[in-house]
C-alpha positions in Angstrom: -22.1 -63.2 -48.3 -21.6 -66.2 -50.7 -18.3 -67.8 -50.2 -17.9 -66.4 -46.5 -17.6 -68.2 -43.3 -21.2 -68.4 -42.6 -23.7 -71.1 -43.1 -25.4 -70.3 -46.3 -29.0 -70.5 -44.8 -30.1 -67.1 -45.7 -31.0 -65.5 -49.2 -29.7 -62.2 -48.0 -30.5 -59.0 -49.5 -27.4 -56.8 -50.6 -27.9 -54.6 -48.0 -25.9 -53.9 -44.8 -27.0 -51.3 -42.2 -24.8 -49.2 -40.1 -27.2 -47.2 -38.1 -30.9 -46.7 -37.6 -33.3 -44.1 -35.9 -37.0 -44.6 -35.3 -38.4 -46.2 -38.6 -35.4 -45.6 -40.6 -32.3 -47.5 -41.5 -29.0 -46.0 -42.9 -26.5 -48.3 -44.9 -23.0 -48.5 -44.7 -22.8 -46.2 -47.8 -25.2 -43.8 -46.3 -28.4 -44.6 -48.1 -31.6 -44.1 -46.1 -34.5 -46.9 -46.0 -37.7 -46.8 -44.5 -38.1 -49.7 -42.2 -41.7 -51.6 -42.4 -39.9 -54.8 -41.6 -38.6 -54.0 -38.2 -36.5 -57.0 -38.0 -39.5 -59.1 -38.8 -41.5 -57.6 -36.0 -39.0 -57.4 -33.7 -38.0 -53.8 -33.3 -41.2 -52.7 -31.7 -39.8 -49.4 -30.7 -37.9 -48.7 -33.7 -34.3 -48.2 -33.9 -32.3 -46.5 -31.2 -35.0 -46.0 -28.7 -33.4 -43.6 -26.2 -35.3 -45.2 -23.3 -34.0 -48.9 -24.4 -30.6 -47.5 -25.3 -30.2 -46.1 -21.7 -31.5 -49.2 -20.2 -29.2 -51.3 -21.9 -26.1 -49.0 -21.5 -26.9 -48.7 -17.8 -27.2 -52.5 -17.1 -24.3 -53.3 -19.3 -22.0 -51.5 -16.7 -23.3 -53.5 -13.8 -24.0 -57.0 -14.7 -24.5 -59.2 -17.7 -25.1 -62.7 -16.7 -25.1 -64.7 -13.5 -27.4 -67.6 -14.5 -30.7 -69.0 -13.1 -28.7 -70.5 -10.2 -29.6 -67.2 -8.4 -32.1 -64.8 -8.0 -32.4 -62.4 -11.0 -34.4 -59.2 -9.5 -35.2 -57.7 -13.0 -36.5 -61.1 -14.1 -38.7 -61.2 -11.0 -40.1 -57.6 -11.8 -40.8 -58.3 -15.6 -42.5 -61.5 -14.8 -44.6 -59.7 -12.3 -45.4 -57.1 -14.7 -46.3 -59.5 -17.5 -48.7 -61.4 -15.0 -50.3 -58.0 -13.9 -51.1 -57.4 -17.4 -52.3 -60.5 -18.8 -54.2 -63.8 -17.9 -51.0 -65.5 -16.6 -49.8 -66.4 -13.3 -46.4 -67.9 -14.0 -43.4 -66.8 -16.6 -40.4 -68.8 -17.8 -37.9 -66.5 -19.6 -36.4 -67.7 -22.9 -33.9 -66.4 -25.8 -36.2 -66.9 -28.6 -39.7 -67.5 -29.8 -39.0 -71.1 -30.7 -37.6 -71.7 -27.3 -40.9 -70.0 -25.9 -42.9 -72.5 -27.9 -40.8 -75.3 -26.7 -41.3 -74.4 -23.3 -45.1 -74.1 -24.0 -45.3 -77.6 -25.7 -43.4 -79.2 -22.7 -45.7 -77.2 -20.2 -48.8 -78.9 -21.7 -47.5 -82.2 -21.9 -46.3 -82.2 -18.2 -49.4 -80.9 -17.2 -51.2 -83.9 -18.1 -48.2 -86.1 -17.0 -48.4 -85.0 -13.3 -52.2 -85.1 -13.6 -51.8 -89.0 -14.1 -52.4 -88.9 -17.9 -49.3 -89.5 -19.6 -51.0 -90.7 -23.0 -52.0 -87.3 -23.3 -49.3 -85.4 -25.3 -50.7 -84.8 -28.8 -51.2 -81.3 -29.8 -53.8 -80.0 -32.5 -52.1 -77.3 -34.8 -53.2 -75.1 -37.8 -52.2 -75.3 -41.5 -50.1 -72.0 -42.5 -48.5 -72.0 -39.0 -44.9 -71.0 -38.2 -43.9 -71.9 -34.7 -40.0 -71.7 -35.1 -37.1 -73.9 -36.2 -36.3 -76.6 -33.6 -37.2 -80.1 -34.2 -40.4 -79.9 -32.3 -41.5 -76.5 -33.4 -41.0 -77.5 -37.3 -43.1 -80.4 -36.4 -45.9 -78.3 -35.2 -45.8 -76.0 -37.9 -46.0 -78.8 -40.1 -44.6 -77.2 -43.4 -43.0 -79.7 -45.7 -40.3 -77.2 -46.9 -39.1 -76.8 -43.1 -39.3 -80.4 -42.4 -37.5 -81.7 -45.3 -34.3 -83.7 -45.0 -34.4 -83.2 -41.0 -35.3 -87.1 -40.4 -38.4 -88.4 -39.1 -40.9 -85.7 -37.8 -41.1 -85.2 -34.1 -44.0 -87.3 -33.1 -47.4 -85.6 -31.2 -48.7 -82.8 -33.8 -51.9 -83.3 -35.5 -52.6 -80.7 -38.1 -56.0 -79.5 -39.2 -57.2 -76.7 -41.7 -57.3 -73.0 -40.1 -60.9 -72.4 -39.1 -62.2 -76.0 -39.8 -63.8 -76.6 -36.2 -65.2 -79.8 -37.5 -61.8 -81.3 -38.2 -60.6 -79.9 -35.0 -63.3 -82.1 -33.1 -62.4 -85.0 -35.1 -58.9 -84.8 -34.4 -59.4 -84.7 -30.3 -59.0 -88.1 -29.1 -57.9 -89.5 -25.7 -54.2 -88.6 -26.5 -54.7 -84.9 -27.0 -53.2 -82.5 -24.8 -54.1 -79.2 -26.2 -54.5 -77.2 -29.2 -51.8 -74.4 -30.3 -52.6 -71.4 -32.5 -51.4 -68.0 -33.7 -54.5 -65.5 -33.0 -53.1 -63.8 -36.3 -50.7 -66.1 -38.5 -47.9 -64.1 -39.4 -45.4 -66.0 -41.8 -48.7 -67.8 -43.0 -49.7 -64.5 -44.6 -51.2 -62.3 -42.0 -54.4 -64.3 -41.6 -56.5 -63.1 -38.2 -58.4 -66.0 -36.7 -61.9 -64.8 -36.0 -62.9 -64.1 -32.3 -65.6 -66.6 -32.8 -63.1 -69.4 -33.6 -60.8 -68.7 -30.5 -63.9 -68.8 -28.3 -64.9 -72.0 -29.9 -61.3 -73.5 -29.3 -61.6 -72.3 -25.7 -65.0 -74.1 -25.3 -63.5 -77.1 -26.9 -60.5 -77.2 -24.4 -62.8 -76.8 -21.4 -64.9 -79.7 -22.5 -62.2 -82.2 -23.4 -59.8 -81.0 -20.4 -57.2 -79.7 -23.2 -54.8 -76.8 -22.8 -55.3 -73.8 -25.2 -51.9 -72.4 -26.1 -51.4 -69.1 -28.0 -48.2 -68.3 -30.2 -48.1 -64.5 -29.9 -44.6 -64.5 -30.9 -45.3 -62.3 -34.0 -48.6 -60.6 -32.9 -47.9 -59.8 -29.6 -46.4 -56.7 -27.3 -48.9 -54.1 -28.8 -48.7 -54.9 -32.3 -52.5 -55.6 -32.9 -53.1 -52.5 -30.8 -53.9 -54.3 -27.5 -51.2 -55.5 -25.5 -51.6 -59.1 -26.6 -53.9 -60.1 -29.5 -56.0 -62.4 -27.6 -57.6 -59.8 -25.8 -59.5 -58.7 -28.9 -61.6 -62.1 -28.8 -61.9 -62.4 -24.9 -60.9 -66.0 -25.3 -58.2 -66.6 -22.8 -55.4 -69.1 -23.3 -53.8 -71.4 -20.8 -50.4 -71.0 -22.0 -48.9 -68.2 -24.3 -45.6 -68.0 -26.1 -44.1 -64.4 -26.7 -41.1 -63.1 -28.1 -39.8 -60.7 -30.8 -41.4 -57.3 -29.6 -40.9 -57.7 -26.0 -37.2 -57.2 -26.5 -37.5 -54.5 -28.9 -34.7 -56.0 -30.8 -32.6 -57.8 -27.9 -33.0 -61.5 -28.0 -35.6 -62.7 -25.6 -38.9 -64.6 -25.4 -41.1 -65.8 -22.4 -43.6 -68.6 -21.9 -46.7 -67.6 -19.8 -49.2 -69.7 -18.3 -51.9 -70.0 -15.3 -51.0 -71.6 -12.1 -52.7 -74.7 -13.2 -51.4 -75.2 -16.6 -47.7 -74.7 -15.0 -48.5 -77.1 -12.1 -46.1 -79.7 -13.7 -43.1 -77.4 -14.1 -41.3 -78.2 -10.6 -37.6 -77.8 -10.0 -35.3 -79.5 -12.4 -37.6 -80.3 -15.2 -37.0 -77.4 -17.5 -34.0 -74.9 -17.8 -32.1 -72.4 -19.7 -28.5 -71.0 -19.5 -29.3 -67.4 -20.9 -32.9 -66.9 -20.6 -33.7 -64.1 -18.2 -30.4 -62.7 -18.0 -30.1 -59.1 -16.6 -29.4 -57.8 -19.9 -32.6 -59.0 -21.5 -34.6 -58.0 -18.5 -33.4 -54.7 -18.2 -34.6 -54.0 -21.9 -37.6 -56.1 -21.4 -38.7 -53.7 -18.5 -37.8 -51.0 -20.5 -40.2 -52.1 -23.7 -43.0 -52.3 -21.1 -42.4 -48.9 -19.7 -43.1 -47.7 -23.2 -45.8 -50.1 -24.5 -47.9 -50.0 -21.2 -47.4 -46.4 -20.9 -50.4 -44.1 -20.9 -52.0 -43.8 -24.6 -49.3 -46.0 -26.3 -51.6 -48.5 -27.5 -54.5 -45.9 -28.4 -51.9 -44.4 -30.7 -51.1 -47.7 -32.2 -54.6 -48.0 -33.2 -54.9 -44.3 -34.4 -51.9 -44.9 -36.6 -53.1 -48.2 -37.9 -56.3 -46.8 -38.8 -54.3 -44.1 -40.9 -52.1 -46.6 -42.6 -55.0 -48.8 -43.6 -57.0 -46.2 -45.1 -54.3 -45.2 -47.2 -53.3 -48.7 -48.0 -57.1 -49.3 -49.0 -56.8 -46.3 -51.6 -53.7 -47.9 -53.3 -55.4 -51.3 -53.5 -58.2 -49.9 -55.2 -56.1 -48.0 -57.4 -54.0 -51.0 -58.4 -56.0 -54.1 -58.7 -53.6 -55.8 -61.0 -51.0 -55.5 -58.4 -53.1 -56.1 -55.1 -56.1 -58.1 -54.1 -56.8 -57.1 -50.5 -55.3 -55.7 -47.1 -55.0 -58.1 -44.0 -54.4 -57.9 -40.4 -55.3 -55.7 -37.4 -53.3 -52.8 -35.9 -49.6 -52.8 -37.3 -49.4 -56.3 -38.3 -50.9 -56.1 -41.9 -50.4 -57.9 -45.3 -51.0 -56.9 -48.8 -52.4 -60.2 -50.5 -50.7 -59.7 -53.9 -51.9 -60.7 -57.6 -48.5 -60.7 -58.8 -45.7 -62.8 -57.2 -45.1 -61.3 -53.7 -41.1 -61.5 -54.1 -41.6 -59.1 -57.1 -43.6 -56.9 -55.2 -41.2 -56.9 -52.1 -38.4 -56.3 -54.6 -40.1 -53.5 -56.0 -40.9 -51.8 -52.5 -37.1 -52.1 -51.7 -36.2 -50.4 -55.0 -38.2 -47.4 -53.4 -35.9 -47.9 -50.4 -38.7 -49.3 -48.4 -38.4 -52.6 -46.4 -41.1 -54.9 -46.1 -41.2 -58.8 -45.2 -42.6 -61.6 -47.8 -45.1 -64.1 -46.0 -47.2 -67.2 -47.0 -50.2 -67.0 -49.3 -48.7 -64.6 -51.8 -48.6 -61.8 -49.0 -46.1 -59.0 -48.5 -45.9 -58.2 -44.7 -46.0 -54.8 -43.2 -44.7 -54.8 -39.8 -43.4 -51.3 -39.0 -42.2 -50.3 -35.6 -45.2 -49.3 -33.3 -43.4 -45.7 -32.8 -43.7 -44.7 -36.3 -44.8 -41.2 -36.9 -47.6 -40.0 -39.2 -45.1 -38.7 -41.5 -43.4 -42.0 -41.8 -46.8 -43.4 -42.6 -47.5 -41.1 -45.3 -44.0 -41.5 -46.7 -44.3 -45.2 -46.7 -47.9 -45.0 -48.6 -45.9 -42.8 -51.3 -43.1 -45.5 -51.8 -46.1 -48.2 -51.8 -47.8 -46.3 -54.6 -44.9 -45.5 -56.6 -43.7 -49.2 -56.6 -47.2 -50.4 -57.3 -47.5 -47.8 -60.3 -44.3 -49.2 -61.7 -45.5 -52.6 -61.2 -49.0 -52.1 -62.7 -47.2 -50.2 -66.0 -45.6 -53.4 -66.8 -48.5 -55.6 -66.2 -50.5 -57.1 -69.3 -52.8 -54.9 -70.7 -50.8 -51.6 -69.9 
């Protein structure tokens, strides 16, 4: 796209897709690719899912947008379904994960403000995190490559090493409002946070009157084999940001909170023009119809086990290419011994789409609806790419 009318902020692959079905994408030239990227964990139900297509088509014929000046019945319905299936009592709908995180951060700060503690605004975050691209969320993520050139870093974020509980304790001051963490770091390299760590963070928050905030933008909505990843640990948050999979490809996100945590979010203190519009709500409700349906998450876990077993065999077979498998459910990563960009390219040459991540990892984020045949075909392509990479490695 070089020289086009678009900002040149993306290093796009030279691929353009015309249509998709399930876990497959077809280019404008008719080539078929197996999609284990899913729009970076967005296309949770694959491409062209009939229930989502029908929900969007039906709503598009009725009403697109009214704004939040009026009641949006489908918004109320989706909010209630999210509340019924999670820790939360309240939901605020957004257009993206970054906006959901902004709402989460504002919710935490506002909670302490209305409690008479306006000095409590700082949030502890973790190295390797990715929370979005707004000025506040790049500060929360703390990665220099995303901060460079955008002026002074937004104040109020204290970053510590992932898993270093003593550093967390040291970072807590009279100005600390909360702790923000991804239960599974996605962009950071598919690093799952141990359950005991999350439980310890929950205890620290309770002891110090802090709010525990989860970023489940990438790991939520069934991707780990539970509706949300925090369910594996039982360490319940006060606030949670979600997006990506909840829209199945339609741009939407949400901030979920307990009544207590959301107590400062009163009329006029926060808003959105497009968030929670009828089109997004129709699709979000359709996604939940499927993901919360009988047996769906059991199938995610079964397929994840099948996939991981196949990957383990390949990792063992090609130790010059891969180091280990990471992740849970269908948010998986291959830690590479070779540069992950080259491994990702080798997969693409086998017409398999994956996503590079931090810590020299290639992310495998297939649709949750992929079939056993899709898994087997993906493993064939991963093995073929690995064999070609290994044959070119030193010593071969």
